[in-house]
C-alpha positions in Angstrom: -9.9 59.6 8.5 -7.7 59.5 5.3 -6.7 56.1 4.1 -3.0 57.0 4.2 -3.3 57.6 7.9 -4.8 54.1 8.3 -1.8 52.5 6.7 0.7 53.8 9.0 1.8 52.9 12.6 4.3 53.9 15.3 7.1 51.5 16.4 8.8 52.1 19.7 12.4 52.0 19.3 15.3 53.6 21.5 16.2 57.0 20.5 19.8 55.7 19.6 18.2 53.2 17.2 15.9 55.8 15.7 18.9 58.2 15.2 20.8 55.4 13.5 17.9 54.7 11.1 17.6 58.4 10.4 21.3 58.7 9.6 21.1 55.8 7.0 17.9 57.1 5.5 19.4 60.6 5.1 22.7 59.0 3.6 20.6 56.8 1.2 18.2 59.7 0.3 15.3 57.4 0.9 12.3 57.0 3.3 12.3 55.3 6.6 9.7 52.9 5.1 11.8 52.0 1.9 15.0 51.6 4.2 13.3 49.2 6.6 11.7 47.3 3.8 15.1 46.9 2.1 16.5 45.6 5.3 13.8 43.1 5.8 14.3 41.9 2.2 17.9 41.6 2.7 17.3 39.5 5.9 14.7 37.4 4.3 17.1 36.6 1.4 20.0 35.7 3.8 17.6 33.4 5.8 16.5 31.8 2.6 20.1 30.9 1.7 20.9 29.8 5.2 17.9 27.5 5.1 19.2 26.2 1.6 22.6 25.6 2.9 21.0 23.3 5.5 18.7 21.4 2.9 20.0 18.3 1.5 19.4 17.5 -2.2 16.7 14.9 -1.3 14.9 17.2 1.1 14.9 19.8 -1.8 13.5 17.3 -4.2 10.9 16.2 -1.8 9.8 19.7 -1.1 9.8 20.5 -4.8 7.7 17.4 -5.5 5.3 18.4 -2.8 5.1 22.0 -4.5 4.4 20.2 -7.9 7.4 21.7 -9.4 9.6 18.5 -9.8 11.0 17.8 -12.1 11.9 21.4 -13.1 13.3 22.8 -16.3 16.8 22.7 -14.9 19.5 20.0 -14.7 21.3 19.7 -11.4 23.2 16.4 -12.3 26.5 18.0 -12.2 25.9 19.4 -8.7 24.6 15.9 -7.6 27.7 14.2 -9.1 29.9 16.7 -7.1 28.4 15.7 -3.7 
């Protein structure tokens, strides 16, 4: 069996959903895989910023310290002064 075949799968979706995906894929002149990957990337970015909106400066600092990247090479003193 070819490697390319092993890297593919089938996802069961309603016909109407498949047709919507196909419409966007054709309009964007792309592939279903690229289209869905872009949608997932956009979703992940929205989720990241939603989580950031709900993170206090203290929580952010604690997480950055835990990750070993605090202090960073950035200065957020102005933002902290505005809070």
